[in-house]
CHARMM-style PDB file with segment names, atoms N, HN, CA, C and O in Angstrom:
ATOM      1  N   MET     1     147.234  93.405 117.103  1.00  0.00      PROA
ATOM      2  CA  MET     1     147.535  94.588 116.338  1.00  0.00      PROA
ATOM      3  C   MET     1     146.630  95.736 116.919  1.00  0.00      PROA
ATOM      4  O   MET     1     145.593  95.483 117.532  1.00  0.00      PROA
ATOM      5  N   LYS     2     147.080  97.002 116.692  1.00  0.00      PROA
ATOM      6  HN  LYS     2     147.922  97.207 116.194  1.00  0.00      PROA
ATOM      7  CA  LYS     2     146.323  98.226 117.245  1.00  0.00      PROA
ATOM      8  C   LYS     2     145.609  98.932 116.188  1.00  0.00      PROA
ATOM      9  O   LYS     2     146.141  99.180 115.106  1.00  0.00      PROA
ATOM     10  N   ILE     3     144.272  99.300 116.517  1.00  0.00      PROA
ATOM     11  HN  ILE     3     143.839  99.099 117.396  1.00  0.00      PROA
ATOM     12  CA  ILE     3     143.457 100.087 115.653  1.00  0.00      PROA
ATOM     13  C   ILE     3     142.866 101.206 116.559  1.00  0.00      PROA
ATOM     14  O   ILE     3     143.066 101.201 117.774  1.00  0.00      PROA
ATOM     15  N   LYS     4     142.182 102.102 115.975  1.00  0.00      PROA
ATOM     16  HN  LYS     4     142.020 102.106 114.988  1.00  0.00      PROA
ATOM     17  CA  LYS     4     141.377 103.059 116.750  1.00  0.00      PROA
ATOM     18  C   LYS     4     139.960 103.053 116.273  1.00  0.00      PROA
ATOM     19  O   LYS     4     139.676 103.242 115.090  1.00  0.00      PROA
ATOM     20  N   ILE     5     139.086 102.834 117.197  1.00  0.00      PROA
ATOM     21  HN  ILE     5     139.317 102.680 118.158  1.00  0.00      PROA
ATOM     22  CA  ILE     5     137.661 102.880 116.943  1.00  0.00      PROA
ATOM     23  C   ILE     5     137.016 104.028 117.685  1.00  0.00      PROA
ATOM     24  O   ILE     5     137.106 104.089 118.911  1.00  0.00      PROA
ATOM     25  N   ASN     6     136.374 104.930 116.992  1.00  0.00      PROA
ATOM     26  HN  ASN     6     136.301 104.880 115.996  1.00  0.00      PROA
ATOM     27  CA  ASN     6     135.682 106.085 117.600  1.00  0.00      PROA
ATOM     28  C   ASN     6     136.613 106.693 118.455  1.00  0.00      PROA
ATOM     29  O   ASN     6     136.258 107.030 119.584  1.00  0.00      PROA
ATOM     30  N   GLY     7     137.906 106.899 118.011  1.00  0.00      PROA
ATOM     31  HN  GLY     7     138.195 106.625 117.094  1.00  0.00      PROA
ATOM     32  CA  GLY     7     138.928 107.635 118.726  1.00  0.00      PROA
ATOM     33  C   GLY     7     139.580 106.904 119.850  1.00  0.00      PROA
ATOM     34  O   GLY     7     140.454 107.410 120.554  1.00  0.00      PROA
ATOM     35  N   ILE     8     139.107 105.656 119.994  1.00  0.00      PROA
ATOM     36  HN  ILE     8     138.397 105.244 119.422  1.00  0.00      PROA
ATOM     37  CA  ILE     8     139.757 104.885 121.247  1.00  0.00      PROA
ATOM     38  C   ILE     8     140.618 103.851 120.763  1.00  0.00      PROA
ATOM     39  O   ILE     8     140.172 103.044 119.947  1.00  0.00      PROA
ATOM     40  N   GLU     9     141.911 103.769 121.205  1.00  0.00      PROA
ATOM     41  HN  GLU     9     142.274 104.424 121.867  1.00  0.00      PROA
ATOM     42  CA  GLU     9     142.843 102.739 120.745  1.00  0.00      PROA
ATOM     43  C   GLU     9     142.402 101.365 121.299  1.00  0.00      PROA
ATOM     44  O   GLU     9     142.003 101.249 122.457  1.00  0.00      PROA
ATOM     45  N   LYS    10     142.483 100.348 120.453  1.00  0.00      PROA
ATOM     46  HN  LYS    10     142.807 100.442 119.512  1.00  0.00      PROA
ATOM     47  CA  LYS    10     142.133  99.003 120.862  1.00  0.00      PROA
ATOM     48  C   LYS    10     142.982  98.016 120.214  1.00  0.00      PROA
ATOM     49  O   LYS    10     143.336  98.154 119.043  1.00  0.00      PROA
ATOM     50  N   GLU    11     143.326  97.009 120.948  1.00  0.00      PROA
ATOM     51  HN  GLU    11     143.038  96.897 121.899  1.00  0.00      PROA
ATOM     52  CA  GLU    11     144.202  95.924 120.536  1.00  0.00      PROA
ATOM     53  C   GLU    11     143.175  94.731 120.192  1.00  0.00      PROA
ATOM     54  O   GLU    11     142.279  94.338 120.940  1.00  0.00      PROA
ATOM     55  N   ILE    12     143.489  94.224 118.882  1.00  0.00      PROA
ATOM     56  HN  ILE    12     144.216  94.544 118.275  1.00  0.00      PROA
ATOM     57  CA  ILE    12     142.610  93.305 118.254  1.00  0.00      PROA
ATOM     58  C   ILE    12     143.510  92.280 117.569  1.00  0.00      PROA
ATOM     59  O   ILE    12     144.628  92.566 117.139  1.00  0.00      PROA
ATOM     60  N   PRO    13     142.915  90.982 117.486  1.00  0.00      PROA
ATOM     61  CA  PRO    13     143.714  89.986 116.750  1.00  0.00      PROA
ATOM     62  C   PRO    13     143.855  90.356 115.320  1.00  0.00      PROA
ATOM     63  O   PRO    13     143.031  91.088 114.773  1.00  0.00      PROA
ATOM     64  N   LYS    14     145.007  89.803 114.631  1.00  0.00      PROA
ATOM     65  HN  LYS    14     145.677  89.208 115.076  1.00  0.00      PROA
ATOM     66  CA  LYS    14     145.084  89.941 113.265  1.00  0.00      PROA
ATOM     67  C   LYS    14     144.047  89.292 112.557  1.00  0.00      PROA
ATOM     68  O   LYS    14     143.426  88.381 113.104  1.00  0.00      PROA
ATOM     69  N   ASN    15     143.766  89.682 111.316  1.00  0.00      PROA
ATOM     70  HN  ASN    15     144.270  90.423 110.872  1.00  0.00      PROA
ATOM     71  CA  ASN    15     142.705  89.092 110.498  1.00  0.00      PROA
ATOM     72  C   ASN    15     141.322  89.279 111.030  1.00  0.00      PROA
ATOM     73  O   ASN    15     140.428  88.493 110.716  1.00  0.00      PROA
ATOM     74  N   THR    16     141.108  90.333 111.855  1.00  0.00      PROA
ATOM     75  HN  THR    16     141.834  90.971 112.110  1.00  0.00      PROA
ATOM     76  CA  THR    16     139.768  90.598 112.296  1.00  0.00      PROA
ATOM     77  C   THR    16     138.999  91.351 111.238  1.00  0.00      PROA
ATOM     78  O   THR    16     139.499  92.275 110.596  1.00  0.00      PROA
ATOM     79  N   THR    17     137.741  90.911 111.080  1.00  0.00      PROA
ATOM     80  HN  THR    17     137.334  90.161 111.601  1.00  0.00      PROA
ATOM     81  CA  THR    17     136.873  91.676 110.143  1.00  0.00      PROA
ATOM     82  C   THR    17     136.009  92.696 110.933  1.00  0.00      PROA
ATOM     83  O   THR    17     135.771  92.586 112.136  1.00  0.00      PROA
ATOM     84  N   ILE    18     135.558  93.706 110.129  1.00  0.00      PROA
ATOM     85  HN  ILE    18     135.751  93.795 109.152  1.00  0.00      PROA
ATOM     86  CA  ILE    18     134.704  94.715 110.819  1.00  0.00      PROA
ATOM     87  C   ILE    18     133.412  93.969 111.488  1.00  0.00      PROA
ATOM     88  O   ILE    18     133.023  94.365 112.587  1.00  0.00      PROA
ATOM     89  N   LYS    19     132.839  93.041 110.923  1.00  0.00      PROA
ATOM     90  HN  LYS    19     133.155  92.719 110.031  1.00  0.00      PROA
ATOM     91  CA  LYS    19     131.760  92.302 111.667  1.00  0.00      PROA
ATOM     92  C   LYS    19     132.228  91.689 112.930  1.00  0.00      PROA
ATOM     93  O   LYS    19     131.563  91.905 113.943  1.00  0.00      PROA
ATOM     94  N   GLU    20     133.376  90.891 113.004  1.00  0.00      PROA
ATOM     95  HN  GLU    20     133.916  90.716 112.181  1.00  0.00      PROA
ATOM     96  CA  GLU    20     133.938  90.469 114.146  1.00  0.00      PROA
ATOM     97  C   GLU    20     134.237  91.493 115.311  1.00  0.00      PROA
ATOM     98  O   GLU    20     134.035  91.248 116.500  1.00  0.00      PROA
ATOM     99  N   LEU    21     134.734  92.646 114.820  1.00  0.00      PROA
ATOM    100  HN  LEU    21     134.899  92.844 113.854  1.00  0.00      PROA
ATOM    101  CA  LEU    21     135.019  93.672 115.784  1.00  0.00      PROA
ATOM    102  C   LEU    21     133.810  94.329 116.363  1.00  0.00      PROA
ATOM    103  O   LEU    21     133.810  94.648 117.552  1.00  0.00      PROA
ATOM    104  N   LEU    22     132.738  94.558 115.564  1.00  0.00      PROA
ATOM    105  HN  LEU    22     132.737  94.299 114.598  1.00  0.00      PROA
ATOM    106  CA  LEU    22     131.461  94.955 116.090  1.00  0.00      PROA
ATOM    107  C   LEU    22     130.801  94.098 116.981  1.00  0.00      PROA
ATOM    108  O   LEU    22     130.279  94.486 118.026  1.00  0.00      PROA
ATOM    109  N   SER    23     130.814  92.838 116.552  1.00  0.00      PROA
ATOM    110  HN  SER    23     131.238  92.522 115.703  1.00  0.00      PROA
ATOM    111  CA  SER    23     130.287  91.703 117.429  1.00  0.00      PROA
ATOM    112  C   SER    23     131.012  91.690 118.857  1.00  0.00      PROA
ATOM    113  O   SER    23     130.381  91.600 119.910  1.00  0.00      PROA
ATOM    114  N   SER    24     132.333  91.785 118.783  1.00  0.00      PROA
ATOM    115  HN  SER    24     132.846  91.859 117.927  1.00  0.00      PROA
ATOM    116  CA  SER    24     133.063  91.516 120.086  1.00  0.00      PROA
ATOM    117  C   SER    24     132.769  92.785 120.989  1.00  0.00      PROA
ATOM    118  O   SER    24     132.819  92.698 122.216  1.00  0.00      PROA
ATOM    119  N   LEU    25     132.449  94.006 120.317  1.00  0.00      PROA
ATOM    120  HN  LEU    25     132.408  94.077 119.321  1.00  0.00      PROA
ATOM    121  CA  LEU    25     132.128  95.207 121.165  1.00  0.00      PROA
ATOM    122  C   LEU    25     130.629  95.206 121.587  1.00  0.00      PROA
ATOM    123  O   LEU    25     130.208  96.067 122.359  1.00  0.00      PROA
ATOM    124  N   GLY    26     129.838  94.249 121.083  1.00  0.00      PROA
ATOM    125  HN  GLY    26     130.179  93.549 120.455  1.00  0.00      PROA
ATOM    126  CA  GLY    26     128.377  94.257 121.466  1.00  0.00      PROA
ATOM    127  C   GLY    26     127.628  95.326 120.680  1.00  0.00      PROA
ATOM    128  O   GLY    26     126.535  95.683 121.119  1.00  0.00      PROA
ATOM    129  N   VAL    27     128.103  95.874 119.563  1.00  0.00      PROA
ATOM    130  HN  VAL    27     128.991  95.584 119.206  1.00  0.00      PROA
ATOM    131  CA  VAL    27     127.386  96.858 119.007  1.00  0.00      PROA
ATOM    132  C   VAL    27     127.028  96.533 117.458  1.00  0.00      PROA
ATOM    133  O   VAL    27     126.739  97.454 116.694  1.00  0.00      PROA
ATOM    134  N   LEU    28     127.056  95.324 117.072  1.00  0.00      PROA
ATOM    135  HN  LEU    28     127.291  94.575 117.692  1.00  0.00      PROA
ATOM    136  CA  LEU    28     126.900  94.847 115.689  1.00  0.00      PROA
ATOM    137  C   LEU    28     125.371  95.282 115.133  1.00  0.00      PROA
ATOM    138  O   LEU    28     125.115  95.796 114.044  1.00  0.00      PROA
ATOM    139  N   ASP    29     124.446  94.926 116.193  1.00  0.00      PROA
ATOM    140  HN  ASP    29     124.654  94.509 117.077  1.00  0.00      PROA
ATOM    141  CA  ASP    29     123.022  95.308 115.766  1.00  0.00      PROA
ATOM    142  C   ASP    29     122.677  96.697 115.839  1.00  0.00      PROA
ATOM    143  O   ASP    29     121.666  97.096 115.261  1.00  0.00      PROA
ATOM    144  N   LYS    30     123.509  97.577 116.575  1.00  0.00      PROA
ATOM    145  HN  LYS    30     124.331  97.253 117.044  1.00  0.00      PROA
ATOM    146  CA  LYS    30     123.250  98.888 116.733  1.00  0.00      PROA
ATOM    147  C   LYS    30     123.913  99.751 115.671  1.00  0.00      PROA
ATOM    148  O   LYS    30     123.492 100.895 115.503  1.00  0.00      PROA
ATOM    149  N   THR    31     124.847  99.317 114.997  1.00  0.00      PROA
ATOM    150  HN  THR    31     125.189  98.387 115.134  1.00  0.00      PROA
ATOM    151  CA  THR    31     125.711 100.070 114.067  1.00  0.00      PROA
ATOM    152  C   THR    31     125.027 100.098 112.623  1.00  0.00      PROA
ATOM    153  O   THR    31     124.670  99.071 112.044  1.00  0.00      PROA
ATOM    154  N   MET    32     124.884 101.370 112.115  1.00  0.00      PROA
ATOM    155  HN  MET    32     125.174 102.204 112.586  1.00  0.00      PROA
ATOM    156  CA  MET    32     124.321 101.616 110.814  1.00  0.00      PROA
ATOM    157  C   MET    32     125.327 101.844 109.771  1.00  0.00      PROA
ATOM    158  O   MET    32     125.092 101.500 108.612  1.00  0.00      PROA
ATOM    159  N   ALA    33     126.457 102.416 110.112  1.00  0.00      PROA
ATOM    160  HN  ALA    33     126.647 102.696 111.053  1.00  0.00      PROA
ATOM    161  CA  ALA    33     127.484 102.759 109.125  1.00  0.00      PROA
ATOM    162  C   ALA    33     128.879 102.570 109.731  1.00  0.00      PROA
ATOM    163  O   ALA    33     129.060 102.744 110.936  1.00  0.00      PROA
ATOM    164  N   VAL    34     129.829 102.228 108.926  1.00  0.00      PROA
ATOM    165  HN  VAL    34     129.682 102.087 107.947  1.00  0.00      PROA
ATOM    166  CA  VAL    34     131.201 102.095 109.207  1.00  0.00      PROA
ATOM    167  C   VAL    34     132.096 102.785 108.262  1.00  0.00      PROA
ATOM    168  O   VAL    34     131.975 102.584 107.054  1.00  0.00      PROA
ATOM    169  N   ALA    35     132.996 103.593 108.740  1.00  0.00      PROA
ATOM    170  HN  ALA    35     133.095 103.756 109.721  1.00  0.00      PROA
ATOM    171  CA  ALA    35     134.028 104.033 107.829  1.00  0.00      PROA
ATOM    172  C   ALA    35     135.360 103.616 108.248  1.00  0.00      PROA
ATOM    173  O   ALA    35     135.603 103.647 109.454  1.00  0.00      PROA
ATOM    174  N   VAL    36     136.247 103.236 107.444  1.00  0.00      PROA
ATOM    175  HN  VAL    36     136.049 103.211 106.464  1.00  0.00      PROA
ATOM    176  CA  VAL    36     137.667 102.825 107.686  1.00  0.00      PROA
ATOM    177  C   VAL    36     138.571 103.637 107.080  1.00  0.00      PROA
ATOM    178  O   VAL    36     138.643 103.575 105.852  1.00  0.00      PROA
ATOM    179  N   ASN    37     139.376 104.488 107.755  1.00  0.00      PROA
ATOM    180  HN  ASN    37     139.318 104.538 108.752  1.00  0.00      PROA
ATOM    181  CA  ASN    37     140.209 105.436 107.258  1.00  0.00      PROA
ATOM    182  C   ASN    37     139.394 106.475 106.299  1.00  0.00      PROA
ATOM    183  O   ASN    37     139.820 106.780 105.185  1.00  0.00      PROA
ATOM    184  N   MET    38     138.263 106.955 106.805  1.00  0.00      PROA
ATOM    185  HN  MET    38     137.917 106.708 107.710  1.00  0.00      PROA
ATOM    186  CA  MET    38     137.475 107.924 106.197  1.00  0.00      PROA
ATOM    187  C   MET    38     136.827 107.371 104.936  1.00  0.00      PROA
ATOM    188  O   MET    38     136.323 108.225 104.207  1.00  0.00      PROA
ATOM    189  N   LYS    39     136.742 106.076 104.534  1.00  0.00      PROA
ATOM    190  HN  LYS    39     137.152 105.383 105.127  1.00  0.00      PROA
ATOM    191  CA  LYS    39     135.933 105.549 103.439  1.00  0.00      PROA
ATOM    192  C   LYS    39     134.995 104.614 104.019  1.00  0.00      PROA
ATOM    193  O   LYS    39     135.309 103.728 104.814  1.00  0.00      PROA
ATOM    194  N   ILE    40     133.705 104.873 103.540  1.00  0.00      PROA
ATOM    195  HN  ILE    40     133.451 105.592 102.894  1.00  0.00      PROA
ATOM    196  CA  ILE    40     132.512 104.046 103.985  1.00  0.00      PROA
ATOM    197  C   ILE    40     132.616 102.611 103.527  1.00  0.00      PROA
ATOM    198  O   ILE    40     132.820 102.376 102.336  1.00  0.00      PROA
ATOM    199  N   VAL    41     132.495 101.708 104.347  1.00  0.00      PROA
ATOM    200  HN  VAL    41     132.330 101.899 105.315  1.00  0.00      PROA
ATOM    201  CA  VAL    41     132.451 100.242 103.910  1.00  0.00      PROA
ATOM    202  C   VAL    41     130.924  99.818 103.966  1.00  0.00      PROA
ATOM    203  O   VAL    41     130.261 100.057 104.975  1.00  0.00      PROA
ATOM    204  N   LYS    42     130.460  99.278 103.024  1.00  0.00      PROA
ATOM    205  HN  LYS    42     130.998  99.084 102.204  1.00  0.00      PROA
ATOM    206  CA  LYS    42     129.015  98.881 102.853  1.00  0.00      PROA
ATOM    207  C   LYS    42     128.840  97.677 103.734  1.00  0.00      PROA
ATOM    208  O   LYS    42     129.735  96.863 103.959  1.00  0.00      PROA
ATOM    209  N   LYS    43     127.525  97.622 104.254  1.00  0.00      PROA
ATOM    210  HN  LYS    43     126.798  98.284 104.071  1.00  0.00      PROA
ATOM    211  CA  LYS    43     127.233  96.727 105.451  1.00  0.00      PROA
ATOM    212  C   LYS    43     127.400  95.201 104.907  1.00  0.00      PROA
ATOM    213  O   LYS    43     127.745  94.299 105.670  1.00  0.00      PROA
ATOM    214  N   ASP    44     127.142  94.994 103.590  1.00  0.00      PROA
ATOM    215  HN  ASP    44     126.862  95.726 102.970  1.00  0.00      PROA
ATOM    216  CA  ASP    44     127.254  93.647 103.072  1.00  0.00      PROA
ATOM    217  C   ASP    44     128.663  93.264 102.893  1.00  0.00      PROA
ATOM    218  O   ASP    44     128.932  92.133 102.487  1.00  0.00      PROA
ATOM    219  N   GLU    45     129.623  94.159 103.177  1.00  0.00      PROA
ATOM    220  HN  GLU    45     129.404  95.078 103.506  1.00  0.00      PROA
ATOM    221  CA  GLU    45     131.189  93.752 103.024  1.00  0.00      PROA
ATOM    222  C   GLU    45     131.774  93.683 104.494  1.00  0.00      PROA
ATOM    223  O   GLU    45     132.973  93.446 104.646  1.00  0.00      PROA
ATOM    224  N   TRP    46     131.001  93.871 105.494  1.00  0.00      PROA
ATOM    225  HN  TRP    46     130.028  94.063 105.370  1.00  0.00      PROA
ATOM    226  CA  TRP    46     131.588  93.968 106.815  1.00  0.00      PROA
ATOM    227  C   TRP    46     132.242  92.564 107.066  1.00  0.00      PROA
ATOM    228  O   TRP    46     133.366  92.541 107.567  1.00  0.00      PROA
ATOM    229  N   ASP    47     131.584  91.355 106.736  1.00  0.00      PROA
ATOM    230  HN  ASP    47     130.671  91.374 106.329  1.00  0.00      PROA
ATOM    231  CA  ASP    47     132.060  90.155 107.164  1.00  0.00      PROA
ATOM    232  C   ASP    47     133.397  89.670 106.273  1.00  0.00      PROA
ATOM    233  O   ASP    47     134.049  88.675 106.590  1.00  0.00      PROA
ATOM    234  N   LYS    48     133.688  90.437 105.215  1.00  0.00      PROA
ATOM    235  HN  LYS    48     133.158  91.245 104.957  1.00  0.00      PROA
ATOM    236  CA  LYS    48     134.701  90.242 104.346  1.00  0.00      PROA
ATOM    237  C   LYS    48     135.875  91.180 104.540  1.00  0.00      PROA
ATOM    238  O   LYS    48     137.000  90.819 104.198  1.00  0.00      PROA
ATOM    239  N   TYR    49     135.657  92.363 105.071  1.00  0.00      PROA
ATOM    240  HN  TYR    49     134.743  92.657 105.349  1.00  0.00      PROA
ATOM    241  CA  TYR    49     136.643  93.472 105.150  1.00  0.00      PROA
ATOM    242  C   TYR    49     137.673  93.254 106.408  1.00  0.00      PROA
ATOM    243  O   TYR    49     137.318  93.494 107.562  1.00  0.00      PROA
ATOM    244  N   VAL    50     138.870  92.817 106.104  1.00  0.00      PROA
ATOM    245  HN  VAL    50     139.158  92.622 105.166  1.00  0.00      PROA
ATOM    246  CA  VAL    50     139.786  92.640 107.189  1.00  0.00      PROA
ATOM    247  C   VAL    50     140.524  93.814 107.541  1.00  0.00      PROA
ATOM    248  O   VAL    50     141.113  94.485 106.693  1.00  0.00      PROA
ATOM    249  N   LEU    51     140.514  94.112 108.874  1.00  0.00      PROA
ATOM    250  HN  LEU    51     140.035  93.567 109.563  1.00  0.00      PROA
ATOM    251  CA  LEU    51     141.230  95.405 109.346  1.00  0.00      PROA
ATOM    252  C   LEU    51     142.737  95.198 109.405  1.00  0.00      PROA
ATOM    253  O   LEU    51     143.254  94.088 109.528  1.00  0.00      PROA
ATOM    254  N   ASN    52     143.402  96.339 109.307  1.00  0.00      PROA
ATOM    255  HN  ASN    52     142.982  97.241 109.207  1.00  0.00      PROA
ATOM    256  CA  ASN    52     144.905  96.292 109.282  1.00  0.00      PROA
ATOM    257  C   ASN    52     145.382  97.151 110.457  1.00  0.00      PROA
ATOM    258  O   ASN    52     144.677  97.983 111.028  1.00  0.00      PROA
ATOM    259  N   GLU    53     146.636  96.868 110.755  1.00  0.00      PROA
ATOM    260  HN  GLU    53     147.209  96.192 110.292  1.00  0.00      PROA
ATOM    261  CA  GLU    53     147.452  97.724 111.910  1.00  0.00      PROA
ATOM    262  C   GLU    53     147.174  99.167 111.612  1.00  0.00      PROA
ATOM    263  O   GLU    53     147.284  99.597 110.464  1.00  0.00      PROA
ATOM    264  N   GLY    54     146.814  99.931 112.627  1.00  0.00      PROA
ATOM    265  HN  GLY    54     146.724  99.582 113.560  1.00  0.00      PROA
ATOM    266  CA  GLY    54     146.673 101.319 112.368  1.00  0.00      PROA
ATOM    267  C   GLY    54     145.440 101.895 111.833  1.00  0.00      PROA
ATOM    268  O   GLY    54     145.285 103.116 111.802  1.00  0.00      PROA
ATOM    269  N   ASP    55     144.559 101.080 111.412  1.00  0.00      PROA
ATOM    270  HN  ASP    55     144.685 100.088 111.437  1.00  0.00      PROA
ATOM    271  CA  ASP    55     143.250 101.540 110.793  1.00  0.00      PROA
ATOM    272  C   ASP    55     142.468 102.366 111.870  1.00  0.00      PROA
ATOM    273  O   ASP    55     142.478 102.135 113.079  1.00  0.00      PROA
ATOM    274  N   LYS    56     141.771 103.392 111.215  1.00  0.00      PROA
ATOM    275  HN  LYS    56     141.762 103.579 110.233  1.00  0.00      PROA
ATOM    276  CA  LYS    56     140.979 104.237 112.051  1.00  0.00      PROA
ATOM    277  C   LYS    56     139.474 104.110 111.690  1.00  0.00      PROA
ATOM    278  O   LYS    56     139.040 104.574 110.636  1.00  0.00      PROA
ATOM    279  N   ILE    57     138.708 103.485 112.572  1.00  0.00      PROA
ATOM    280  HN  ILE    57     139.060 103.108 113.428  1.00  0.00      PROA
ATOM    281  CA  ILE    57     137.367 103.058 112.258  1.00  0.00      PROA
ATOM    282  C   ILE    57     136.438 104.010 113.043  1.00  0.00      PROA
ATOM    283  O   ILE    57     136.629 104.319 114.220  1.00  0.00      PROA
ATOM    284  N   GLU    58     135.377 104.459 112.253  1.00  0.00      PROA
ATOM    285  HN  GLU    58     135.222 104.208 111.298  1.00  0.00      PROA
ATOM    286  CA  GLU    58     134.343 105.121 112.801  1.00  0.00      PROA
ATOM    287  C   GLU    58     132.992 104.397 112.720  1.00  0.00      PROA
ATOM    288  O   GLU    58     132.457 104.233 111.623  1.00  0.00      PROA
ATOM    289  N   ALA    59     132.489 104.007 113.736  1.00  0.00      PROA
ATOM    290  HN  ALA    59     132.923 104.140 114.627  1.00  0.00      PROA
ATOM    291  CA  ALA    59     131.191 103.160 113.751  1.00  0.00      PROA
ATOM    292  C   ALA    59     130.061 104.032 114.167  1.00  0.00      PROA
ATOM    293  O   ALA    59     130.106 104.532 115.291  1.00  0.00      PROA
ATOM    294  N   LEU    60     129.025 104.274 113.361  1.00  0.00      PROA
ATOM    295  HN  LEU    60     128.989 103.868 112.448  1.00  0.00      PROA
ATOM    296  CA  LEU    60     128.060 105.237 113.502  1.00  0.00      PROA
ATOM    297  C   LEU    60     126.647 104.604 113.699  1.00  0.00      PROA
ATOM    298  O   LEU    60     126.307 103.645 113.007  1.00  0.00      PROA
ATOM    299  N   ASN    61     125.842 105.132 114.627  1.00  0.00      PROA
ATOM    300  HN  ASN    61     126.118 105.911 115.189  1.00  0.00      PROA
ATOM    301  CA  ASN    61     124.437 104.638 114.698  1.00  0.00      PROA
ATOM    302  C   ASN    61     123.638 105.875 114.605  1.00  0.00      PROA
ATOM    303  O   ASN    61     124.161 106.976 114.771  1.00  0.00      PROA
ATOM    304  N   PHE    62     122.393 105.724 114.345  1.00  0.00      PROA
ATOM    305  HN  PHE    62     121.968 104.829 114.210  1.00  0.00      PROA
ATOM    306  CA  PHE    62     121.493 106.820 114.071  1.00  0.00      PROA
ATOM    307  C   PHE    62     120.479 106.872 115.291  1.00  0.00      PROA
ATOM    308  O   PHE    62     119.812 105.914 115.682  1.00  0.00      PROA
ATOM    309  N   VAL    63     120.474 108.116 115.813  1.00  0.00      PROA
ATOM    310  HN  VAL    63     121.015 108.895 115.496  1.00  0.00      PROA
ATOM    311  CA  VAL    63     119.608 108.324 117.049  1.00  0.00      PROA
ATOM    312  C   VAL    63     118.604 109.313 116.722  1.00  0.00      PROA
ATOM    313  O   VAL    63     118.915 110.381 116.194  1.00  0.00      PROA
ATOM    314  N   GLY    64     117.390 108.997 117.017  1.00  0.00      PROA
ATOM    315  HN  GLY    64     117.138 108.129 117.446  1.00  0.00      PROA
ATOM    316  CA  GLY    64     116.283 109.806 116.759  1.00  0.00      PROA
ATOM    317  C   GLY    64     116.102 110.869 117.922  1.00  0.00      PROA
ATOM    318  O   GLY    64     116.525 110.644 119.056  1.00  0.00      PROA
ATOM    319  N   GLY    65     115.478 111.988 117.589  1.00  0.00      PROA
ATOM    320  HN  GLY    65     115.135 112.171 116.668  1.00  0.00      PROA
ATOM    321  CA  GLY    65     115.348 112.920 118.727  1.00  0.00      PROA
ATOM    322  C   GLY    65     114.343 114.006 118.198  1.00  0.00      PROA
ATOM    323  O   GLY    65     113.818 113.959 117.086  1.00  0.00      PROA
ATOM    324  N   GLY    66     114.150 114.945 119.093  1.00  0.00      PROA
ATOM    325  HN  GLY    66     114.577 114.984 119.996  1.00  0.00      PROA
ATOM    326  CA  GLY    66     113.217 116.122 118.603  1.00  0.00      PROA
ATOM    327  C   GLY    66     113.490 117.272 119.293  1.00  0.00      PROA
ATOM    328  OT1 GLY    66     112.861 118.302 119.050  1.00  0.00      PROA
TER     329      GLY     66
END
């Protein structure tokens, strides 16, 4: 199925969770917040939240700077 993550279309298997997606991209440990279709999903729900065809995911990390 197709989703968009941070504006990039990606093909993923059906029944993929947020945690599985982030892990497959190698960014699980770097990601601080995730929104699916403009709604924040709490980190403790990432392993239960199954993505659907056409979902738009924004994965955010916090960068310090000065």
